[in-house]
Each structure stands twice: as structure tokens, then as C-alpha cells.
GURODO-789855 format. One record per atom (N, C-alpha, C): chain; atom name; x, y, z. Coordinates in Angstrom, 3 decimals. Example, Ala and Ser with C-alpha at 12.3 -4.5 7.8 and 13.67 -1.06 7.14 Angstrom:
2
[bavo A; N; [13.190; -5.690; 7.800]]
[bavo A; CA; [12.300; -4.500; 7.800]]
[bavo A; C; [13.200; -3.300; 7.800]]
[bavo A; N; [12.850; -2.250; 7.080]]
[bavo A; CA; [13.670; -1.060; 7.140]]
[bavo A; C; [12.900; 0.030; 7.870]]
***
This chain:
115
[bavo A; N; [90.076; 119.244; 162.340]]
[bavo A; CA; [90.870; 118.023; 162.343]]
[bavo A; C; [90.384; 117.037; 161.276]]
[bavo A; N; [89.055; 116.919; 161.137]]
[bavo A; CA; [88.502; 115.998; 160.155]]
[bavo A; C; [88.837; 116.452; 158.729]]
[bavo A; N; [88.840; 117.781; 158.510]]
[bavo A; CA; [89.186; 118.298; 157.186]]
[bavo A; C; [90.624; 117.974; 156.834]]
[bavo A; N; [91.501; 118.091; 157.787]]
[bavo A; CA; [92.920; 117.795; 157.552]]
[bavo A; C; [93.120; 116.326; 157.214]]
[bavo A; N; [92.433; 115.473; 157.897]]
[bavo A; CA; [92.527; 114.032; 157.622]]
[bavo A; C; [91.963; 113.714; 156.247]]
[bavo A; N; [90.857; 114.361; 155.911]]
[bavo A; CA; [90.247; 114.156; 154.597]]
[bavo A; C; [91.189; 114.610; 153.478]]
[bavo A; N; [91.786; 115.796; 153.627]]
[bavo A; CA; [92.742; 116.298; 152.632]]
[bavo A; C; [93.962; 115.391; 152.526]]
[bavo A; N; [94.438; 114.920; 153.639]]
[bavo A; CA; [95.597; 114.029; 153.641]]
[bavo A; C; [95.288; 112.711; 152.936]]
[bavo A; N; [94.103; 112.181; 153.154]]
[bavo A; CA; [93.699; 110.940; 152.489]]
[bavo A; C; [93.554; 111.155; 150.979]]
[bavo A; N; [92.971; 112.292; 150.575]]
[bavo A; CA; [92.819; 112.567; 149.144]]
[bavo A; C; [94.169; 112.756; 148.472]]
[bavo A; N; [95.066; 113.446; 149.147]]
[bavo A; CA; [96.402; 113.647; 148.601]]
[bavo A; C; [97.142; 112.321; 148.455]]
[bavo A; N; [97.045; 111.473; 149.457]]
[bavo A; CA; [97.724; 110.177; 149.360]]
[bavo A; C; [97.112; 109.306; 148.259]]
[bavo A; N; [95.794; 109.396; 148.060]]
[bavo A; CA; [95.141; 108.652; 146.986]]
[bavo A; C; [95.617; 109.142; 145.621]]
[bavo A; N; [95.680; 110.463; 145.439]]
[bavo A; CA; [96.150; 111.018; 144.166]]
[bavo A; C; [97.611; 110.649; 143.893]]
[bavo A; N; [98.451; 110.721; 144.896]]
[bavo A; CA; [99.864; 110.343; 144.720]]
[bavo A; C; [100.003; 108.861; 144.375]]
[bavo A; N; [99.194; 108.043; 145.019]]
[bavo A; CA; [99.232; 106.606; 144.720]]
[bavo A; C; [98.829; 106.357; 143.271]]
[bavo A; N; [97.755; 106.998; 142.814]]
[bavo A; CA; [97.334; 106.846; 141.417]]
[bavo A; C; [98.396; 107.368; 140.459]]
[bavo A; N; [98.990; 108.482; 140.789]]
[bavo A; CA; [100.017; 109.094; 139.950]]
[bavo A; C; [101.186; 108.142; 139.735]]
[bavo A; N; [101.682; 107.542; 140.801]]
[bavo A; CA; [102.831; 106.646; 140.673]]
[bavo A; C; [102.443; 105.267; 140.160]]
[bavo A; N; [101.294; 104.762; 140.524]]
[bavo A; CA; [100.861; 103.437; 140.071]]
[bavo A; C; [100.638; 103.400; 138.564]]
[bavo A; N; [100.046; 104.457; 138.011]]
[bavo A; CA; [99.740; 104.490; 136.578]]
[bavo A; C; [100.866; 105.047; 135.726]]
[bavo A; N; [101.978; 105.413; 136.343]]
[bavo A; CA; [103.158; 105.921; 135.627]]
[bavo A; C; [102.834; 107.168; 134.823]]
[bavo A; N; [102.012; 108.059; 135.367]]
[bavo A; CA; [101.631; 109.285; 134.669]]
[bavo A; C; [102.806; 110.217; 134.452]]
[bavo A; N; [103.886; 110.033; 135.208]]
[bavo A; CA; [105.042; 110.917; 135.092]]
[bavo A; C; [105.929; 110.564; 133.906]]
[bavo A; N; [105.660; 109.460; 133.225]]
[bavo A; CA; [106.407; 109.106; 132.014]]
[bavo A; C; [105.742; 109.759; 130.799]]
[bavo A; N; [106.526; 110.020; 129.738]]
[bavo A; CA; [105.920; 110.618; 128.543]]
[bavo A; C; [104.914; 109.657; 127.906]]
[bavo A; N; [103.991; 110.180; 127.123]]
[bavo A; CA; [102.975; 109.314; 126.512]]
[bavo A; C; [103.582; 108.374; 125.476]]
[bavo A; N; [102.944; 107.223; 125.318]]
[bavo A; CA; [103.346; 106.271; 124.287]]
[bavo A; C; [102.837; 106.766; 122.937]]
[bavo A; N; [103.430; 106.310; 121.834]]
[bavo A; CA; [102.926; 106.707; 120.510]]
[bavo A; C; [101.457; 106.317; 120.327]]
[bavo A; N; [100.739; 107.098; 119.541]]
[bavo A; CA; [99.315; 106.859; 119.313]]
[bavo A; C; [99.046; 105.475; 118.724]]
[bavo A; N; [99.959; 104.984; 117.889]]
[bavo A; CA; [99.769; 103.697; 117.230]]
[bavo A; C; [99.869; 102.528; 118.219]]
[bavo A; N; [100.351; 102.793; 119.397]]
[bavo A; CA; [100.531; 101.764; 120.419]]
[bavo A; C; [99.367; 101.847; 121.400]]
[bavo A; N; [98.171; 101.560; 120.919]]
[bavo A; CA; [96.971; 101.794; 121.722]]
[bavo A; C; [96.635; 100.651; 122.671]]
[bavo A; N; [97.069; 99.448; 122.375]]
[bavo A; CA; [96.665; 98.299; 123.177]]
[bavo A; C; [97.538; 98.012; 124.378]]
[bavo A; N; [98.538; 98.854; 124.652]]
[bavo A; CA; [99.478; 98.590; 125.729]]
[bavo A; C; [99.605; 99.838; 126.606]]
[bavo A; N; [99.619; 99.630; 127.916]]
[bavo A; CA; [99.778; 100.758; 128.829]]
[bavo A; C; [101.258; 100.954; 129.174]]
[bavo A; N; [101.579; 102.114; 129.726]]
[bavo A; CA; [102.952; 102.395; 130.149]]
[bavo A; C; [103.413; 101.366; 131.172]]
[bavo A; N; [102.512; 100.997; 132.064]]
[bavo A; CA; [102.834; 100.027; 133.118]]
[bavo A; C; [103.234; 98.681; 132.507]]
[bavo A; N; [102.484; 98.206; 131.505]]
[bavo A; CA; [102.804; 96.939; 130.845]]
[bavo A; C; [104.170; 97.000; 130.154]]
[bavo A; N; [104.447; 98.117; 129.485]]
[bavo A; CA; [105.721; 98.281; 128.790]]
[bavo A; C; [106.874; 98.206; 129.781]]
[bavo A; N; [106.753; 98.909; 130.887]]
[bavo A; CA; [107.812; 98.897; 131.898]]
[bavo A; C; [107.978; 97.521; 132.522]]
[bavo A; N; [106.874; 96.818; 132.756]]
[bavo A; CA; [106.968; 95.462; 133.308]]
[bavo A; C; [107.702; 94.522; 132.355]]
[bavo A; N; [107.439; 94.641; 131.061]]
[bavo A; CA; [108.105; 93.764; 130.085]]
[bavo A; C; [109.615; 93.965; 130.081]]
[bavo A; N; [110.046; 95.201; 130.105]]
[bavo A; CA; [111.490; 95.438; 130.024]]
[bavo A; C; [112.184; 95.136; 131.350]]
[bavo A; N; [111.484; 95.266; 132.456]]
[bavo A; CA; [112.106; 94.983; 133.748]]
[bavo A; C; [112.308; 93.496; 133.980]]
[bavo A; N; [111.468; 92.660; 133.386]]
[bavo A; CA; [111.532; 91.226; 133.643]]
[bavo A; C; [112.310; 90.447; 132.595]]
[bavo A; N; [112.777; 91.097; 131.544]]
[bavo A; CA; [113.534; 90.415; 130.506]]
[bavo A; C; [114.951; 90.969; 130.444]]
[bavo A; N; [115.888; 90.116; 130.165]]
[bavo A; CA; [117.288; 90.530; 130.088]]
[bavo A; C; [117.736; 90.809; 128.654]]
[bavo A; N; [116.837; 90.660; 127.697]]
[bavo A; CA; [117.194; 90.922; 126.305]]
[bavo A; C; [117.498; 92.405; 126.120]]
[bavo A; N; [118.425; 92.740; 125.231]]
[bavo A; CA; [118.759; 94.148; 125.035]]
[bavo A; C; [117.657; 94.947; 124.340]]
[bavo A; N; [116.826; 94.283; 123.549]]
[bavo A; CA; [115.753; 94.948; 122.814]]
[bavo A; C; [114.502; 94.085; 122.944]]
[bavo A; N; [113.423; 94.658; 123.459]]
[bavo A; CA; [112.198; 93.899; 123.720]]
[bavo A; C; [111.088; 94.411; 122.809]]
[bavo A; N; [110.466; 93.492; 122.076]]
[bavo A; CA; [109.349; 93.861; 121.198]]
[bavo A; C; [108.101; 94.053; 122.046]]
[bavo A; N; [107.468; 95.213; 121.868]]
[bavo A; CA; [106.266; 95.531; 122.632]]
[bavo A; C; [105.027; 95.095; 121.877]]
[bavo A; N; [104.947; 95.509; 120.620]]
[bavo A; CA; [103.760; 95.219; 119.824]]
[bavo A; C; [104.093; 95.373; 118.347]]
[bavo A; N; [103.282; 94.742; 117.534]]
[bavo A; CA; [103.442; 94.852; 116.085]]
[bavo A; C; [102.051; 95.027; 115.480]]
[bavo A; N; [101.933; 95.953; 114.543]]
[bavo A; CA; [100.688; 96.079; 113.798]]
[bavo A; C; [101.029; 96.179; 112.319]]
[bavo A; N; [100.078; 96.555; 111.499]]
[bavo A; CA; [100.288; 96.557; 110.047]]
[bavo A; C; [101.467; 97.429; 109.608]]
[bavo A; N; [101.600; 98.586; 110.216]]
[bavo A; CA; [102.581; 99.560; 109.756]]
[bavo A; C; [103.831; 99.668; 110.619]]
[bavo A; N; [103.761; 99.260; 111.885]]
[bavo A; CA; [104.855; 99.509; 112.813]]
[bavo A; C; [105.221; 98.274; 113.620]]
[bavo A; N; [106.468; 98.259; 114.054]]
[bavo A; CA; [106.932; 97.337; 115.084]]
[bavo A; C; [107.479; 98.212; 116.201]]
[bavo A; N; [107.048; 97.970; 117.427]]
[bavo A; CA; [107.469; 98.777; 118.561]]
[bavo A; C; [108.397; 97.966; 119.464]]
[bavo A; N; [109.531; 98.564; 119.804]]
[bavo A; CA; [110.518; 97.957; 120.677]]
[bavo A; C; [110.875; 98.938; 121.784]]
[bavo A; N; [111.400; 98.394; 122.871]]
[bavo A; CA; [111.922; 99.228; 123.948]]
[bavo A; C; [113.235; 98.614; 124.412]]
[bavo A; N; [114.111; 99.470; 124.921]]
[bavo A; CA; [115.421; 99.010; 125.358]]
[bavo A; C; [115.870; 99.815; 126.567]]
[bavo A; N; [116.663; 99.184; 127.435]]
[bavo A; CA; [117.313; 99.921; 128.518]]
[bavo A; C; [118.384; 100.796; 127.903]]
[bavo A; N; [118.536; 102.000; 128.387]]
[bavo A; CA; [119.523; 102.920; 127.828]]
[bavo A; C; [120.956; 102.446; 128.117]]
[bavo A; N; [121.221; 102.074; 129.339]]
[bavo A; CA; [122.540; 101.561; 129.756]]
[bavo A; C; [123.694; 102.372; 129.162]]
[bavo A; N; [123.725; 103.643; 129.524]]
[bavo A; CA; [124.794; 104.568; 129.138]]
[bavo A; C; [124.986; 104.658; 127.624]]
[bavo A; N; [123.893; 104.736; 126.893]]
[bavo A; CA; [123.953; 104.944; 125.454]]
[bavo A; C; [124.066; 103.688; 124.619]]
[bavo A; N; [124.119; 102.523; 125.235]]
[bavo A; CA; [124.248; 101.283; 124.451]]
[bavo A; C; [122.983; 100.942; 123.678]]
[bavo A; N; [121.854; 101.535; 124.043]]
[bavo A; CA; [120.604; 101.259; 123.325]]
[bavo A; C; [120.702; 101.689; 121.870]]
[bavo A; N; [121.469; 102.744; 121.600]]
[bavo A; CA; [121.626; 103.200; 120.215]]
[bavo A; C; [122.334; 102.128; 119.383]]
[bavo A; N; [123.367; 101.533; 119.961]]
[bavo A; CA; [124.085; 100.477; 119.251]]
[bavo A; C; [123.214; 99.245; 119.057]]
[bavo A; N; [122.393; 98.925; 120.054]]
[bavo A; CA; [121.481; 97.784; 119.950]]
[bavo A; C; [120.482; 98.020; 118.818]]
[bavo A; N; [119.956; 99.246; 118.730]]
[bavo A; CA; [119.018; 99.588; 117.656]]
[bavo A; C; [119.675; 99.463; 116.291]]
[bavo A; N; [120.870; 100.002; 116.149]]
[bavo A; CA; [121.571; 99.935; 114.861]]
[bavo A; C; [121.862; 98.492; 114.469]]
[bavo A; N; [122.265; 97.681; 115.432]]
[bavo A; CA; [122.562; 96.266; 115.150]]
[bavo A; C; [121.286; 95.521; 114.753]]
[bavo A; N; [120.181; 95.790; 115.442]]
[bavo A; CA; [118.906; 95.138; 115.124]]
[bavo A; C; [118.461; 95.483; 113.704]]
[bavo A; N; [118.562; 96.750; 113.349]]
[bavo A; CA; [118.163; 97.164; 112.002]]
[bavo A; C; [119.103; 96.587; 110.948]]
[bavo A; N; [120.376; 96.453; 111.277]]
[bavo A; CA; [121.331; 95.852; 110.344]]
[bavo A; C; [120.973; 94.392; 110.078]]
[bavo A; N; [120.567; 93.678; 111.126]]
[bavo A; CA; [120.158; 92.279; 110.966]]
[bavo A; C; [118.921; 92.152; 110.070]]
[bavo A; N; [118.096; 93.182; 110.036]]
[bavo A; CA; [116.905; 93.176; 109.188]]
[bavo A; C; [117.203; 93.672; 107.781]]
[bavo A; N; [118.480; 93.935; 107.484]]
[bavo A; CA; [118.861; 94.327; 106.136]]
[bavo A; C; [118.840; 95.821; 105.876]]
[bavo A; N; [118.934; 96.622; 106.922]]
[bavo A; CA; [118.915; 98.077; 106.784]]
[bavo A; C; [120.285; 98.655; 107.139]]
[bavo A; N; [120.663; 99.723; 106.471]]
[bavo A; CA; [121.925; 100.400; 106.748]]
[bavo A; C; [121.633; 101.723; 107.448]]
[bavo A; N; [122.415; 102.040; 108.479]]
[bavo A; CA; [122.246; 103.300; 109.194]]
[bavo A; C; [122.550; 104.450; 108.243]]
[bavo A; N; [121.661; 105.446; 108.211]]
[bavo A; CA; [121.810; 106.575; 107.300]]
[bavo A; C; [122.219; 107.838; 108.058]]
[bavo A; N; [121.393; 108.241; 109.038]]
[bavo A; CA; [121.734; 109.442; 109.805]]
[bavo A; C; [120.898; 109.497; 111.080]]
[bavo A; N; [121.278; 110.437; 111.943]]
[bavo A; CA; [120.534; 110.690; 113.166]]
[bavo A; C; [120.192; 112.171; 113.216]]
[bavo A; N; [118.936; 112.459; 113.489]]
[bavo A; CA; [118.488; 113.837; 113.657]]
[bavo A; C; [117.697; 113.923; 114.951]]
[bavo A; N; [118.310; 114.469; 115.981]]
[bavo A; CA; [117.675; 114.518; 117.296]]
[bavo A; C; [117.498; 113.111; 117.827]]
[bavo A; N; [116.258; 112.751; 118.170]]
[bavo A; CA; [115.997; 111.402; 118.658]]
[bavo A; C; [115.590; 110.455; 117.537]]
[bavo A; N; [115.583; 110.939; 116.301]]
[bavo A; CA; [115.205; 110.112; 115.152]]
[bavo A; C; [116.412; 109.475; 114.502]]
[bavo A; N; [116.303; 108.193; 114.217]]
[bavo A; CA; [117.359; 107.442; 113.523]]
[bavo A; C; [116.806; 107.033; 112.163]]
[bavo A; N; [117.574; 107.298; 111.128]]
[bavo A; CA; [117.138; 106.986; 109.778]]
[bavo A; C; [117.972; 105.845; 109.213]]
[bavo A; N; [117.281; 104.879; 108.606]]
[bavo A; CA; [117.925; 103.710; 108.018]]
[bavo A; C; [117.464; 103.581; 106.577]]
[bavo A; N; [118.334; 103.040; 105.745]]
[bavo A; CA; [118.006; 102.830; 104.335]]
[bavo A; C; [118.017; 101.336; 104.049]]
[bavo A; N; [116.993; 100.913; 103.334]]
[bavo A; CA; [116.930; 99.534; 102.858]]
[bavo A; C; [116.868; 99.614; 101.339]]
[bavo A; N; [117.863; 99.078; 100.692]]
[bavo A; CA; [117.933; 99.148; 99.237]]
[bavo A; C; [117.814; 97.737; 98.665]]
[bavo A; N; [116.868; 97.568; 97.765]]
[bavo A; CA; [116.811; 96.317; 97.013]]
[bavo A; C; [116.950; 96.661; 95.537]]
[bavo A; N; [116.849; 95.692; 94.680]]
[bavo A; CA; [117.111; 95.944; 93.255]]
[bavo A; C; [116.077; 96.855; 92.598]]
[bavo A; N; [114.868; 96.976; 93.186]]
[bavo A; CA; [113.823; 97.783; 92.568]]
[bavo A; C; [113.655; 99.172; 93.177]]
[bavo A; N; [113.911; 99.306; 94.465]]
[bavo A; CA; [113.657; 100.599; 95.100]]
[bavo A; C; [114.468; 100.744; 96.385]]
[bavo A; N; [114.441; 101.932; 96.928]]
[bavo A; CA; [115.058; 102.162; 98.235]]
[bavo A; C; [113.986; 102.692; 99.177]]
[bavo A; N; [114.154; 102.417; 100.448]]
[bavo A; CA; [113.174; 102.781; 101.453]]
[bavo A; C; [113.895; 103.397; 102.631]]
[bavo A; N; [113.396; 104.510; 103.148]]
[bavo A; CA; [113.992; 105.185; 104.293]]
[bavo A; C; [113.092; 104.971; 105.507]]
[bavo A; N; [113.657; 104.386; 106.590]]
[bavo A; CA; [112.929; 104.133; 107.824]]
[bavo A; C; [113.300; 105.194; 108.842]]
[bavo A; N; [112.348; 105.566; 109.686]]
[bavo A; CA; [112.652; 106.452; 110.799]]
[bavo A; C; [112.348; 105.718; 112.082]]
[bavo A; N; [113.317; 105.694; 112.988]]
[bavo A; CA; [113.127; 105.116; 114.303]]
[bavo A; C; [113.366; 106.218; 115.316]]
[bavo A; N; [112.490; 106.393; 116.261]]
[bavo A; CA; [112.696; 107.460; 117.237]]
[bavo A; C; [111.681; 107.449; 118.341]]
[bavo A; N; [111.735; 108.490; 119.161]]
[bavo A; CA; [110.847; 108.618; 120.298]]
[bavo A; C; [109.628; 109.430; 119.906]]
[bavo A; N; [108.607; 109.306; 120.723]]
[bavo A; CA; [107.431; 110.154; 120.549]]
[bavo A; C; [106.578; 109.751; 119.374]]
[bavo A; N; [105.641; 110.605; 119.053]]
[bavo A; CA; [104.740; 110.302; 117.950]]
[bavo A; C; [105.422; 110.553; 116.624]]
[bavo A; N; [105.104; 109.731; 115.665]]
[bavo A; CA; [105.735; 109.827; 114.336]]
[bavo A; C; [104.736; 110.310; 113.327]]
***
């Protein structure tokens, strides 16, 4: 009887840790080291903005959005357009944008997972 109670307590502890730490979600990109999955989810749940900035560093800006039946793609395209980028193409979960100025052109990739 004591073994069964012990196993049940350990199982409930592991399940609690599993759900509390959001281990069932895919990993965040490596460049996003200062933020946990839990923090990211809390930010998007408490804000009504269509696109929420998570973090910014030297090379990247990280955003998250509610999918809302595919509207997140339109929100991403509109956000990039406001920053002066034109939608170029989509390959899988990657979105490519072009920014052209008088001296050069630059191709951006926006997508899921590690880049």
C-alpha cells in the first residue's frame, strides 16, 4: 500500500512539473535564451495586441501571435510591410521578405523553430 501511494505521489509530481513548465510545447529558438516558454505564453494571454514583441537582441526581434484561424500570417505580413519590407514568398513555415533600398536588397526570413 505504501509503495502505491509513493508511486502515485511521484507520478502526480512529474505531471505537475510537466504541465507547469510547458514541456509539451516545442522549444524556443536558441537566440531567445532569456525568456521561458511560460513567460512567452503569459505575455500573449494577457495582451490583446495581434502581435506581441517577446525580446530583441543585436540580430533578431522575436514576436508571437495568436493563430486565430490563420490571421497571424496576415498580421505578420502587415507588420513587415509597416517596417518597409515586401512579402516575397513562403516556404513551409518560413516567410521571406525583401527590403530594397537604393544601395542594396536584403532578404529576411521569418518562421518557426531554430533559424
